[in-house]
N, C-alpha and C positions, 0 to 999 in steps of 0.2 A: 418450163424453162429449166435447163439442166443445172443442178447444183454444182456440177463439175466446172462450170464457168466461173465460179467464185473461188478465189484462192483460200484454202483452209487457213484459219487463224485460231489461236487459242481463245476460247470463249472468255470474254471479260466478266468480272464480277465473281468468279468462282474462288479466286484467291486475291489477296491484297496486291501481289505482284502483277497478276493479270489485269486487275482493275487499273493500276497505275500505268501499265503498258498501253491499255486502251486509251486512257485520257491523254497521255503524252503523244500517242500516235495521232490522235485527232488534232491536237494543237500544232504538231509539226506539219501535218498535211495542209492545215488551214493557214499556215504561216504565222500563227500566233506566237510560235517560237521560231525565230528567224533562222534562215540557213547560216550555219557556222557559229551559232550562239552557243557558248559554253553551258553545260549542264552540270552545275556544281552540286555536290552531295549535300553541303550544308543548307543550301537554298531548298533543294528538293525534300530534305528531311523535315524542314520547318513547314513546308507546304503540305506534304502528304502524311506527316507523322509516322513515317515508315523507317525501318532499320536500314543500315548500310547494305546488308545482304539482300534485302527485298528490293531496294532500289537498283542494285547491281544486276539482279535477275531481270528486272524490267528493262533496263538499258541494254543489257546483252541481247534480249529478245528483239529490241528495236534495231540494234546493230545488225542482227541477222537479216532483217528486212531491208537493210540499206538506208534506214532513216536516221541512224545515229552512227557517229564515228567513235571508235575507241582509240584514244591517242596515248601512246606509251609515255608513262610518267606524267601525263597531263590530264588524265581523266577522260570524260566523254564530252562530245559536242554534237549539236544538230548537224547532220550531214549537209555539206554545202551543195549548192546547185552549180552546174557548169554548162558552158556552151556545148562541150563535147557530149555530155550526158543528154542534154536536151535534143541535140541532133540525132543521137543514137536511138533514144526512146521514140522520137517522132518518126524516124525512118522505119523502125521495126514495127510500130503501130500501123503505119500505112501499109506495109507489106502484108501483115496479118489481116487487117480489117478488109482490105481489098479482096483478098482471096476468100475470106469467110463470107462476106456479103454476097459475092458472086455465087458461091455454093448454096447459100441459103435461098437466094432468089430462084435458083434452078430447082432446088429440092423442096422448098417450103410448101406446105399444104394450107388448107383453110385455117387450121389452128394456129399456124405460124402468122398468117396475115392478121388474125384476130389479136394475137399477142402483141404484134407491132403496133397496131392501131390503139389498143387499150392502154398499153404502157405510155404511149405518147399522150393520150387523153389525160391520164393521171398526171403526167409531168406538166402539162399545160395548166391544169387546174391548180397545182401547187405554185406554179410560176406566177399566177395572178396575185398571190399574196404580196410579193415584192419583186416586180418584174425587172427592176434595175439591179437588184443584188440577190439573185436566186441562190448563190452559193452559200449565203449565210444561213439558209434553212437546211437542217440535216435531212429533212424529208425530201427536199429537192435532189440532194446528192444521191439518195437511194433510188428515187424515181429515174433520175438521169442514167444511173448505172443499169437499171432494169430495162430502159428503152434500148440502150445500145446493146445489151445482151440479147434482147429479143430479136434485133435485126439480124444477128448472126447465129441464132440458136438452132437453125435448121441445117447447119453446115455438115453435120454428121461426124465431127471429130472432137471427142472429149479432150484429147491431148492439145489440139490447137486452141480450143476454147480456154483451157487452163493457162496456156502461154499468153493468150490475148488478155485474160483477166489480170495477170501479173503486170503486163505492160500498162493496162488501164490504170491500175493502182499507182504505178511509178509516175504516171503523168499527172496525178491528182495535184501535187504541189505546184506544178507548172500551170494548171488551170487556175489555181488560186492566185498565183502571181500575175497571170494575164488579167484576171478580173480586178485585182487590187490596184494595178498600175495603169491600165489603159485609160485614156482620158474621157471616153464616152462608152455607154453600154453597147454591147454587141447583140445583134439580132439572132441569138441562138434559137429562139422559138421558131423563127422563120427558116433557119437552117435545118432544124429537126423536122419541120413540116415537109420541106422539100425532099429530104432524104427518105422519109416515110412514104411519100407519094411515089417517088421513083421506085422504091422497093416493091410496094404492093402492085404497082403497074408492070412489074417484071422488066423494067428498063435497067438492066444491069450496068450498061456503060455509063448512064447518067448517075446511077446510085454510087458507082465507084468514084466518079469525078467529084461528086458532092461530098462523100465521106472523106476523101483525101483533102479537099479544100477545108473541110470542117476541122480536121486534125491539125493541118498545117497553119491555120489561122491562129490557133493558140500559140504555137511555136513562134510565129512571126510577131505576135503581140508581146511575148515575153522578151524576145531579142530586142525589139524596138523600144519598149517602155520600161523594162526591168533589167536591161543589160548590165547596169552597174552591180547588180547582185550576182550575175553570172561571172563577172570579172573579179569578185571580191576575195576569192580564196588566196 
């Protein structure tokens, strides 16, 4: 599986600022820090025991990723979510995923099939720990990313894979909002199984239909059950 499919990030743990960046990123993505929530230096200094300069470095890095807003004269806040962003990210993801999964089905060899099957197997094994709340498990998020990467890994374009990875990351907060607010669990395991089966059966039309429905289901859930957060800005 190509490393180019994963957006490069500063490795956390090498500096205090990088470690704080990583920890805040994970909290923002998981909605532990709510969209629009102020990020006050006094609170962050007490929590992390870091200097103003170090915290500013971390927050500036997150601002560059679109996860934090720098407000003139007002400091930093968690970047809000919006209907417009949700629609744009969803539509862009559908365009990219549809093209890349078609290419992968056309070009994928035995190794590609094995990667798709094995990554789904690992995802299902992790899911069994907490089937109703898989997003709470960091290992599930990694396995989920790896399965979706495997599906498109034979497309033959490192550039498109990098764009796809960035969009996948941008959608992560919306996946958490969907999971946190929908009233009942979603059968993501069944959706993943159906996508895998269509892909390795080389049924491109069905795989495209299923992957688009899979992506749009998250968007629909957020709009329906977390719409008040989209309107909060």
